[in-house]
Kinemage of the C-alpha trace (Angstrom):
@kinemage 1
@onewidth
@group {chain A} dominant
@subgroup {mainchain}
@vectorlist {calphas} color= white
{ca met a 1} P 0.000 0.000 0.000
{ca tyr a 2} L 1.296 3.464 -0.859
{ca pro a 3} L 1.493 6.127 1.819
{ca ser a 4} L -1.313 8.617 1.408
{ca pro a 5} L -0.265 11.355 -1.023
{ca glu a 6} L -0.077 14.829 0.408
{ca ser a 7} L -3.284 16.783 -0.072
{ca ser a 8} L -1.410 19.969 -0.934
{ca ala a 9} L 0.253 18.241 -3.872
{ca phe a 10} L -2.922 16.619 -5.190
{ca arg a 11} L -4.019 19.316 -7.557
{ca pro a 12} L -5.871 19.331 -10.893
{ca glu a 13} L -3.950 17.596 -13.642
{ca arg a 14} L -0.978 19.513 -14.900
{ca ser a 15} L -0.064 19.382 -18.545
{ca gln a 16} L 2.103 16.407 -19.397
{ca his a 17} L 3.301 18.046 -22.581
{ca ser a 18} L 6.841 19.183 -22.053
{ca gly a 19} L 9.205 20.498 -24.671
{ca arg a 20} L 10.590 17.041 -25.375
{ca gly a 21} L 9.242 13.562 -25.937
{ca leu a 22} L 7.194 11.679 -28.464
{ca leu a 23} L 4.866 13.331 -30.954
{ca leu a 24} L 3.271 10.530 -32.942
{ca met a 25} L 2.495 12.620 -35.981
{ca met a 26} L 5.824 14.457 -36.299
{ca leu a 27} L 5.703 17.012 -39.094
{ca leu a 28} L 9.164 16.642 -40.657
{ca leu a 29} L 9.415 20.300 -41.598
{ca thr a 30} L 13.147 20.269 -42.295
{ca pro a 31} L 13.190 17.512 -44.955
{ca leu a 32} L 10.285 19.154 -46.756
{ca phe a 33} L 11.473 22.729 -46.765
{ca gly a 34} L 15.241 22.427 -46.579
{ca gly a 35} L 17.439 25.177 -45.183
{ca ala a 36} L 19.065 25.162 -41.779
{ca pro a 37} L 17.829 22.404 -39.514
{ca pro a 38} L 15.953 24.055 -36.640
{ca arg a 39} L 14.835 21.259 -34.340
{ca gln a 40} L 11.101 20.909 -33.969
{ca glu a 41} L 9.869 20.920 -30.398
{ca val a 42} L 7.764 17.896 -29.633
{ca gly a 43} L 5.337 17.146 -26.846
{ca arg a 44} L 5.142 14.484 -24.236
{ca asn a 45} L 2.007 12.487 -23.458
{ca his a 46} L 2.667 8.919 -22.471
{ca ala a 47} L -0.975 7.943 -22.880
{ca ala a 48} L -0.346 8.793 -26.542
{ca gly a 49} L -3.988 8.655 -27.482
{ca trp a 50} L -3.957 4.891 -27.755
{ca leu a 51} L -5.142 4.074 -24.234
{ca asn a 52} L -8.135 5.766 -22.673
{ca ser a 53} L -6.917 7.233 -19.391
{ca leu a 54} L -10.143 6.513 -17.537
{ca glu a 55} L -11.118 3.231 -19.138
{ca arg a 56} L -12.126 0.804 -16.428
{ca pro a 57} L -10.750 -2.733 -16.367
{ca ala a 58} L -12.942 -5.623 -17.417
{ca asp a 59} L -13.145 -6.840 -13.824
{ca his a 60} L -14.140 -3.416 -12.490
{ca asp a 61} L -15.417 -3.490 -8.919
{ca ala a 62} L -18.526 -1.371 -8.269
{ca arg a 63} L -17.117 -0.362 -4.897
{ca leu a 64} L -14.694 1.871 -6.816
{ca asp a 65} L -17.434 3.853 -8.578
{ca ala a 66} L -17.325 6.729 -6.100
{ca ala a 67} L -13.542 6.947 -6.429
{ca tyr a 68} L -13.759 7.022 -10.226
{ca ser a 69} L -16.371 9.785 -9.991
{ca ala a 70} L -14.084 11.822 -7.732
{ca leu a 71} L -11.229 11.351 -10.204
{ca gln a 72} L -13.400 12.555 -13.079
{ca ala a 73} L -14.273 15.593 -10.948
{ca lys a 74} L -10.500 16.119 -10.421
{ca asp a 75} L -10.825 15.758 -6.650
{ca leu a 76} L -7.689 13.664 -6.408
{ca thr a 77} L -7.413 13.559 -2.641
{ca lys a 78} L -10.964 12.269 -2.342
{ca ala a 79} L -10.411 9.785 -5.179
{ca tyr a 80} L -7.333 8.323 -3.499
{ca arg a 81} L -9.008 8.173 -0.087
{ca leu a 82} L -12.017 6.370 -1.575
{ca ser a 83} L -9.762 3.909 -3.425
{ca val a 84} L -8.028 3.026 -0.144
{ca leu a 85} L -11.404 2.666 1.564
{ca ala a 86} L -12.667 0.360 -1.197
{ca glu a 87} L -9.614 -1.863 -0.782
{ca gln a 88} L -10.177 -1.983 2.978
{ca gln a 89} L -13.745 -3.092 2.264
{ca gly a 90} L -12.540 -6.022 0.178
{ca thr a 91} L -11.944 -4.694 -3.328
{ca pro a 92} L -9.017 -6.695 -4.759
{ca arg a 93} L -5.725 -4.880 -5.089
{ca arg a 94} L -5.736 -5.865 -8.753
{ca ala a 95} L -8.864 -3.739 -9.280
{ca val a 96} L -7.623 -0.803 -7.198
{ca leu a 97} L -4.266 -0.364 -8.946
{ca pro a 98} L -5.539 0.880 -12.354
{ca leu a 99} L -7.518 3.598 -10.597
{ca gln a 100} L -4.646 4.619 -8.341
{ca ala a 101} L -2.335 4.751 -11.352
{ca glu a 102} L -4.676 7.280 -12.948
{ca ile a 103} L -4.865 9.289 -9.730
{ca phe a 104} L -1.081 9.446 -9.615
{ca arg a 105} L -1.016 10.370 -13.297
{ca ala a 106} L -3.414 13.249 -12.716
{ca ala a 107} L -1.282 14.432 -9.782
{ca asp a 108} L 1.867 14.145 -11.939
{ca tyr a 109} L 3.390 11.552 -9.590
{ca leu a 110} L 5.040 9.710 -12.448
{ca asp a 111} L 7.147 7.478 -10.203
{ca lys a 112} L 4.129 6.198 -8.276
{ca glu a 113} L 2.108 5.852 -11.463
{ca met a 114} L 4.844 3.606 -12.866
{ca ala a 115} L 4.996 1.595 -9.636
{ca ser a 116} L 1.230 1.075 -9.821
{ca tyr a 117} L 1.475 -0.279 -13.348
{ca arg a 118} L 4.285 -2.615 -12.331
{ca gln a 119} L 2.267 -3.973 -9.425
{ca trp a 120} L -0.788 -4.302 -11.662
{ca ser a 121} L 1.283 -6.177 -14.224
{ca ala a 122} L 2.592 -8.582 -11.576
{ca leu a 123} L -0.901 -9.271 -10.217
{ca ala a 124} L -2.457 -9.711 -13.680
{ca pro a 125} L 0.104 -11.627 -15.752
{ca gln a 126} L -2.317 -12.116 -18.649
{ca asp a 127} L -3.270 -8.427 -18.950
{ca ala a 128} L -1.436 -6.429 -21.629
{ca val a 129} L -2.729 -3.016 -20.550
{ca pro a 130} L -0.213 -2.252 -17.759
{ca ser a 131} L 2.634 -3.312 -20.045
{ca leu a 132} L 1.337 -0.975 -22.760
{ca lys a 133} L 0.982 1.871 -20.287
{ca leu a 134} L 4.576 1.347 -19.165
{ca phe a 135} L 5.712 1.096 -22.770
{ca his a 136} L 4.525 4.631 -23.525
{ca ile a 137} L 6.126 6.011 -20.365
{ca tyr a 138} L 9.450 4.309 -21.083
{ca leu a 139} L 9.396 5.494 -24.680
{ca asp a 140} L 8.779 9.077 -23.608
{ca leu a 141} L 11.600 8.884 -21.059
{ca gly a 142} L 13.945 7.555 -23.730
{ca trp a 143} L 14.391 4.227 -21.934
{ca lys a 144} L 14.474 2.190 -25.134
{ca arg a 145} L 15.520 -1.102 -23.538
{ca glu a 146} L 12.649 -0.971 -21.074
{ca ala a 147} L 10.210 0.127 -23.810
{ca glu a 148} L 11.176 -2.824 -25.994
{ca ala a 149} L 10.775 -5.227 -23.060
{ca ala a 150} L 7.344 -3.818 -22.202
{ca ser a 151} L 6.285 -4.085 -25.832
{ca leu a 152} L 7.370 -7.722 -26.037
{ca gln a 153} L 5.614 -8.510 -22.775
{ca ala a 154} L 2.388 -6.934 -24.013
{ca ser a 155} L 2.577 -8.846 -27.293
{ca ala a 156} L 3.119 -12.124 -25.451
{ca arg a 157} L 0.077 -11.447 -23.287
{ca ala a 158} L -2.241 -10.276 -26.059
{ca pro a 159} L -0.937 -11.307 -29.495
{ca arg a 160} L -4.224 -10.297 -31.161
{ca asn a 161} L -4.384 -6.841 -29.598
{ca ser a 162} L -3.895 -4.074 -32.169
{ca arg a 163} L -2.332 -1.818 -29.538
{ca cys a 164} L 0.556 -4.231 -29.158
{ca tyr a 165} L 1.307 -3.865 -32.859
{ca val a 166} L 1.080 -0.102 -32.464
{ca ala a 167} L 3.813 -0.300 -29.829
{ca arg a 168} L 6.065 -2.135 -32.265
{ca ala a 169} L 5.316 0.464 -34.934
{ca leu a 170} L 6.160 3.313 -32.560
{ca leu a 171} L 9.504 1.749 -31.711
{ca ala a 172} L 10.312 1.719 -35.411
{ca tyr a 173} L 9.062 5.297 -35.785
{ca arg a 174} L 11.543 6.404 -33.163
{ca ser a 175} L 14.366 4.519 -34.873
{ca asn a 176} L 16.404 5.288 -37.971
{ca asp a 177} L 14.353 2.751 -39.931
{ca pro a 178} L 10.687 3.836 -39.776
{ca ala a 179} L 9.789 1.514 -42.648
{ca ala a 180} L 10.481 -1.404 -40.300
{ca gly a 181} L 7.270 -0.459 -38.485
{ca leu a 182} L 5.048 -0.866 -41.543
{ca pro a 183} L 4.337 -4.615 -41.084
{ca ala a 184} L 3.315 -3.950 -37.474
{ca ile a 185} L 0.954 -1.090 -38.268
{ca glu a 186} L -0.555 -3.084 -41.154
{ca ser a 187} L -1.248 -5.920 -38.717
{ca ala a 188} L -2.868 -3.465 -36.324
{ca glu a 189} L -5.095 -2.134 -39.117
{ca arg a 190} L -6.227 -5.629 -40.050
{ca leu a 191} L -7.309 -6.171 -36.451
{ca asp a 192} L -9.042 -2.778 -36.199
{ca pro a 193} L -9.813 -1.623 -39.745
{ca ala a 194} L -12.198 1.199 -38.784
{ca asn a 195} L -9.665 2.974 -36.561
{ca ser a 196} L -8.522 6.102 -38.397
{ca glu a 197} L -5.748 6.757 -35.848
{ca leu a 198} L -4.017 3.579 -36.994
{ca thr a 199} L -4.241 4.727 -40.607
{ca asn a 200} L -2.868 8.100 -39.536
{ca leu a 201} L 0.113 6.435 -37.860
{ca his a 202} L 0.619 4.326 -41.002
{ca ala a 203} L 0.775 7.522 -43.062
{ca ser a 204} L 3.169 9.081 -40.538
{ca leu a 205} L 5.554 6.126 -40.834
{ca leu a 206} L 5.488 6.504 -44.599
{ca leu a 207} L 6.170 10.226 -44.239
{ca lys a 208} L 9.188 9.640 -42.063
{ca ala a 209} L 10.408 7.061 -44.578
{ca leu a 210} L 10.035 9.821 -47.236
{ca arg a 211} L 7.552 7.721 -49.202
{ca phe a 212} L 5.330 10.689 -49.970
{ca pro a 213} L 3.016 9.250 -52.676
{ca asp a 214} L 2.239 6.253 -50.465
{ca ala a 215} L 1.754 8.591 -47.501
{ca glu a 216} L -0.706 10.689 -49.512
{ca lys a 217} L -2.730 7.633 -50.468
{ca thr a 218} L -2.828 6.404 -46.878
{ca ala a 219} L -3.667 9.848 -45.488
{ca arg a 220} L -6.627 10.081 -47.850
{ca gln a 221} L -7.805 6.699 -46.582
{ca ala a 222} L -7.583 8.048 -43.029
{ca leu a 223} L -9.651 11.056 -44.071
{ca gln a 224} L -12.313 8.803 -45.536
{ca lys a 225} L -12.641 7.194 -42.111
{ca ala a 226} L -12.557 10.487 -40.175
{ca pro a 227} L -13.132 13.436 -42.561
{ca his a 228} L -13.013 16.110 -39.854
{ca ser a 229} L -9.840 14.917 -38.140
{ca lys a 230} L -7.240 17.672 -37.909
{ca gly a 231} L -4.468 15.093 -37.577
{ca asn a 232} L -5.499 13.339 -40.768
{ca arg a 233} L -5.563 16.595 -42.697
{ca leu a 234} L -2.155 17.608 -41.378
{ca val a 235} L -0.625 14.294 -42.412
{ca leu a 236} L -2.119 14.768 -45.868
{ca val a 237} L -0.646 18.277 -45.977
{ca gln a 238} L 2.830 16.896 -45.301
{ca ala a 239} L 2.444 14.207 -47.935
{ca leu a 240} L 1.379 16.815 -50.474
{ca leu a 241} L 4.226 19.166 -49.600
{ca gly a 242} L 6.692 16.337 -49.981
{ca gln a 243} L 5.602 16.112 -53.605
{ca asn a 244} L 5.512 19.910 -54.149
{ca lys a 245} L 1.711 19.889 -54.350
{ca asn a 246} L 1.722 23.178 -52.517
{ca ser a 247} L -1.565 24.598 -53.772
{ca glu a 248} L -3.764 21.846 -52.339
{ca ala a 249} L -1.690 21.778 -49.162
{ca glu a 250} L -2.101 25.508 -48.639
{ca ser a 251} L -5.851 25.297 -49.236
{ca leu a 252} L -6.120 22.632 -46.551
{ca leu a 253} L -4.048 24.723 -44.149
{ca his a 254} L -6.174 27.845 -44.678
{ca ala a 255} L -9.309 25.801 -44.031
{ca leu a 256} L -7.759 24.492 -40.817
{ca gln a 257} L -6.779 28.007 -39.778
{ca gln a 258} L -10.353 29.192 -40.205
{ca glu a 259} L -11.473 26.413 -37.877
{ca glu a 260} L -8.643 26.940 -35.371
{ca pro a 261} L -7.290 30.514 -35.655
{ca asp a 262} L -4.874 30.036 -32.746
{ca asn a 263} L -3.296 26.815 -34.014
{ca ala a 264} L 0.459 27.511 -33.971
{ca glu a 265} L 1.284 24.431 -36.026
{ca val a 266} L -0.924 25.490 -38.944
{ca ala a 267} L 0.313 29.089 -38.832
{ca cys a 268} L 3.915 27.926 -38.822
{ca gln a 269} L 3.416 25.816 -41.922
{ca leu a 270} L 1.631 28.651 -43.711
{ca gly a 271} L 4.580 30.868 -42.783
{ca leu a 272} L 6.991 28.341 -44.251
{ca leu a 273} L 5.014 28.226 -47.474
{ca ala a 274} L 4.989 32.021 -47.659
{ca glu a 275} L 8.775 32.051 -47.187
{ca lys a 276} L 9.144 29.488 -49.926
{ca arg a 277} L 7.278 31.696 -52.409
{ca his a 278} L 9.272 34.772 -51.221
{ca asp a 279} L 6.425 36.590 -49.482
{ca pro a 280} L 8.081 37.968 -46.313
{ca thr a 281} L 5.052 40.011 -45.291
{ca glu a 282} L 2.730 37.001 -45.171
{ca ala a 283} L 5.473 34.832 -43.670
{ca thr a 284} L 6.004 37.353 -40.862
{ca arg a 285} L 2.258 37.590 -40.229
{ca gln a 286} L 1.895 33.838 -39.962
{ca phe a 287} L 4.983 33.308 -37.807
{ca glu a 288} L 3.878 36.095 -35.443
{ca arg a 289} L 0.505 34.388 -35.258
{ca ala a 290} L 2.224 31.096 -34.505
{ca ala a 291} L 4.438 32.694 -31.838
{ca ala a 292} L 1.342 34.121 -30.147
{ca gly a 293} L -0.068 30.599 -30.016
{ca asp a 294} L 3.112 28.866 -28.851
{ca ala a 295} L 6.140 30.974 -28.020
{ca gln a 296} L 8.194 27.867 -27.138
{ca tyr a 297} L 8.067 26.407 -30.651
{ca ser a 298} L 11.717 26.921 -31.575
{ca asn a 299} L 11.186 26.707 -35.354
{ca ile a 300} L 9.041 29.808 -35.133
{ca leu a 301} L 11.779 31.730 -33.340
{ca trp a 302} L 14.362 30.795 -35.961
{ca his a 303} L 12.252 31.797 -38.965
{ca leu a 304} L 10.762 34.903 -37.374
{ca gly a 305} L 14.152 36.084 -36.135
{ca arg a 306} L 15.613 35.847 -39.652
{ca leu a 307} L 12.639 37.706 -41.123
{ca tyr a 308} L 13.014 40.516 -38.582
{ca met a 309} L 16.708 40.828 -39.426
{ca gln a 310} L 15.869 41.074 -43.141
{ca gln a 311} L 13.305 43.779 -42.403
{ca gly a 312} L 15.744 45.892 -40.400
{ca arg a 313} L 14.228 44.948 -37.025
{ca thr a 314} L 17.723 43.977 -35.950
{ca glu a 315} L 17.400 44.045 -32.175
{ca glu a 316} L 14.173 42.000 -32.183
{ca gly a 317} L 15.652 39.546 -34.657
{ca arg a 318} L 18.830 39.036 -32.621
{ca lys a 319} L 16.835 38.398 -29.450
{ca leu a 320} L 14.751 35.716 -31.142
{ca leu a 321} L 17.747 34.054 -32.761
{ca lys a 322} L 19.639 34.079 -29.461
{ca leu a 323} L 16.666 32.466 -27.721
{ca phe a 324} L 16.413 29.890 -30.505
{ca ala a 325} L 20.113 29.069 -30.223
{ca arg a 326} L 19.770 28.474 -26.481
{ca met a 327} L 16.661 26.300 -26.864
{ca asp a 328} L 18.176 24.378 -29.762
{ca gly a 329} L 21.414 23.820 -27.860
{ca asn a 330} L 19.537 22.489 -24.861
{ca ala a 331} L 17.511 20.155 -27.073
{ca ser a 332} L 20.672 18.967 -28.824
{ca asp a 333} L 22.387 18.184 -25.512
{ca phe a 334} L 19.304 16.318 -24.333
{ca glu a 335} L 19.099 14.262 -27.529
{ca thr a 336} L 22.776 13.364 -27.214
{ca leu a 337} L 22.140 12.029 -23.705
{ca leu a 338} L 19.235 9.929 -24.963
{ca lys a 339} L 21.354 8.487 -27.770
{ca arg a 340} L 24.062 7.531 -25.318
{ca leu a 341} L 21.467 6.037 -22.979
{ca glu a 342} L 20.371 3.614 -25.715
{ca ala a 343} L 23.865 2.116 -25.689
{ca his a 344} L 24.372 2.362 -21.903
{ca pro a 345} L 20.954 2.032 -20.226
{ca asp a 346} L 22.421 1.394 -16.759
{ca asp a 347} L 24.832 4.330 -16.746
{ca ala a 348} L 24.096 6.232 -13.521
{ca asp a 349} L 25.798 9.392 -14.755
{ca leu a 350} L 23.626 9.551 -17.881
{ca his a 351} L 20.457 9.156 -15.835
{ca tyr a 352} L 21.705 11.805 -13.426
{ca arg a 353} L 22.373 14.273 -16.241
{ca leu a 354} L 18.950 13.551 -17.721
{ca gly a 355} L 17.417 14.217 -14.321
{ca arg a 356} L 19.238 17.537 -14.125
{ca ser a 357} L 18.072 18.423 -17.624
{ca his a 358} L 14.453 17.620 -16.770
{ca gly a 359} L 14.728 19.625 -13.574
{ca glu a 360} L 16.081 22.679 -15.391
{ca ala a 361} L 13.109 22.427 -17.768
{ca glu a 362} L 10.674 22.219 -14.812
{ca glu a 363} L 9.789 18.638 -15.800
{ca leu a 364} L 9.842 17.592 -12.181
{ca ser a 365} L 8.049 14.254 -12.457
{ca gln a 366} L 10.577 13.045 -15.034
{ca ala a 367} L 13.464 14.432 -12.981
{ca ile a 368} L 12.245 12.517 -9.926
{ca val a 369} L 12.091 9.269 -11.896
{ca glu a 370} L 15.585 9.759 -13.298
{ca phe a 371} L 17.125 10.548 -9.893
{ca gln a 372} L 15.406 7.496 -8.418
{ca arg a 373} L 16.866 5.421 -11.239
{ca val a 374} L 20.340 6.725 -10.397
{ca leu a 375} L 19.907 5.619 -6.785
{ca gln a 376} L 18.725 2.181 -7.887
{ca ile a 377} L 21.921 1.780 -9.886
{ca gln a 378} L 24.243 3.544 -7.436
{ca pro a 379} L 22.676 3.932 -3.951
{ca thr a 380} L 25.628 6.006 -2.696
{ca his a 381} L 25.198 8.738 -5.344
{ca thr a 382} L 25.026 11.701 -2.968
{ca ala a 383} L 24.267 14.332 -5.610
{ca ala a 384} L 21.321 12.346 -6.963
{ca arg a 385} L 19.903 11.935 -3.464
{ca lys a 386} L 20.210 15.666 -2.820
{ca asp a 387} L 18.672 16.584 -6.178
{ca leu a 388} L 15.866 14.061 -5.704
{ca ala a 389} L 14.950 15.665 -2.384
{ca ala a 390} L 15.012 19.099 -4.029
{ca ala a 391} L 12.834 17.929 -6.942
{ca leu a 392} L 10.317 16.351 -4.569
{ca ala a 393} L 10.133 19.584 -2.591
{ca arg a 394} L 9.656 21.684 -5.727
{ca ala a 395} L 6.892 19.310 -6.810
{ca gly a 396} L 5.058 19.921 -3.526
{ca arg a 397} L 5.957 16.510 -2.072
{ca thr a 398} L 7.575 18.024 0.994
{ca thr a 399} L 6.968 15.111 3.376
{ca glu a 400} L 8.818 12.725 1.065
{ca ala a 401} L 11.598 15.274 0.552
{ca arg a 402} L 12.105 15.706 4.314
{ca ala a 403} L 12.045 11.941 4.902
{ca leu a 404} L 14.681 11.405 2.229
{ca thr a 405} L 16.900 14.107 3.681
{ca leu a 406} L 16.552 12.790 7.240
{ca ala a 407} L 17.289 9.232 6.137
{ca his a 408} L 20.490 10.448 4.495
{ca val a 409} L 21.537 12.392 7.609
{ca arg a 410} L 21.045 9.310 9.812
{ca gln a 411} L 23.231 7.136 7.599
């Protein structure tokens, strides 16, 4: 049983989209438009759209209904208290764990969410869901070895589950050989042919493999299944741009912008198209619109800074380019650490540096997990223990932070 989480830290769900992580439908702007390679910022969401956060297990116990209702109302303290009460009244631990994992997820207690999934997996060795949940978390953390193991475990438990094939496809998407994921996503589509998200992922794999005509065909199939899906239209846009079919792509983007005027992604792409046809006025307008929607999107800063410099707005342009350089350098350092981690997954120093990087980016839940991993590998790592206590305190988990500090002092 977990200790009761602190009420002060149980707050409405914070965004789990940081500046780094997995974006399933990556937009590949650099290969399509050329030029200098500003790194696209990507978002983190380990649920990844493939697993419903609040879906109840098949063996759901009615005694948990009140706790689920409290979770849906974002009263996390009440939800946790009711889950503990239900277990005391006889609800099996196996039924309680999925709910508590979601409570911890909503509170951004990533470490306890992961522990809940691991316990759930151990208590339900035929259930693929906890393995799939862990897969997405591991993939977002950059723990490739653990992600591959979770994917294999899920596939062994549910070989006919389309989500297991999706996991295999995502591993390939994150690799240097995205085409290797095509057999897996095709298998997933055969098991769930009406699911447009699977077709979208299929098109995204083809895009990353630079197979633009095939991606266009597949994106149109996705649109037939879900005509109003923004994601399907954006994938089609990328497939069209990859073949220099700019007119149709721009028409689709303008239609999307009418529906979602504040969409930074759409504005950025319209700005890129305007740059390509040498229209700096329209490019500036679109990039400024994109920056208003998402000032942390580093591609916007790079393009807008260059446009300002060309227009004589030198000071503004230099500020944006300096900010881009800092963000891009940080992202590059982070990606280097992740690459090294693939080859050395048990390197305590790499995990420590990743924890520091997450902490500097205010990604406290990920920092906590990384520092805990360091201490699993090297229990005497004093700096990791100190930084873990600091991260817990910054995350509002002051009781845990004090206990960790006191335990260290007593040693």
